[in-house]
C-alpha positions in Angstrom: 10.7 11.0 -23.2 11.5 9.5 -20.4 8.6 7.5 -18.0 7.6 9.7 -15.1 6.5 6.8 -12.7 9.7 6.7 -10.8 8.3 10.0 -9.4 5.3 8.3 -8.2 4.5 9.2 -4.4 5.0 5.5 -2.4 4.5 3.8 1.0 5.3 0.2 2.7 2.6 -2.0 4.0 2.4 -2.7 7.5 0.9 -6.4 6.6 3.4 -7.8 3.7 5.7 -5.0 3.6 5.9 -4.3 0.3 6.2 -0.4 -1.5 3.6 0.0 -3.5 2.8 3.1 -5.4 0.5 5.8 -6.1 -2.2 5.1 -8.0 -4.6 7.6 -9.5 -7.7 5.6 -8.3 -6.0 7.0 -5.3 -5.7 10.5 -5.9 -8.3 11.6 -3.6 -7.8 9.2 -0.3 -3.6 8.9 -1.0 -3.6 10.0 2.6 -5.4 7.0 3.9 -4.4 4.3 1.7 -2.5 2.0 4.1 -2.6 -1.4 2.7 -1.2 -2.4 -1.5 -4.2 -4.8 -1.8 -7.3 -6.5 -1.2 -6.0 -9.5 0.9 -3.3 -7.8 2.9 -6.4 -5.1 4.3 -8.8 -8.6 4.8 -5.6 -10.4 6.8 -4.7 -6.5 8.8 -6.0 -8.9 12.0 -4.4 -12.4 11.6 -1.2 -10.9 10.8 -1.0 -9.5 14.2 -2.7 -12.5 16.2 0.6 -13.8 13.9 3.3 -12.7 16.3 1.6 -13.7 19.5 
């Protein structure tokens, strides 16, 4: 029986640039998920300041 996880929705994290997959814990708010991890969410402002 093949895995169905290949068909999950994906997004790109604006901080690290990595693709991340849909998770069941995000099922109710997937449209508001922006960052792949708590670490990227915390570093969102420092990443913007480095580009200046």
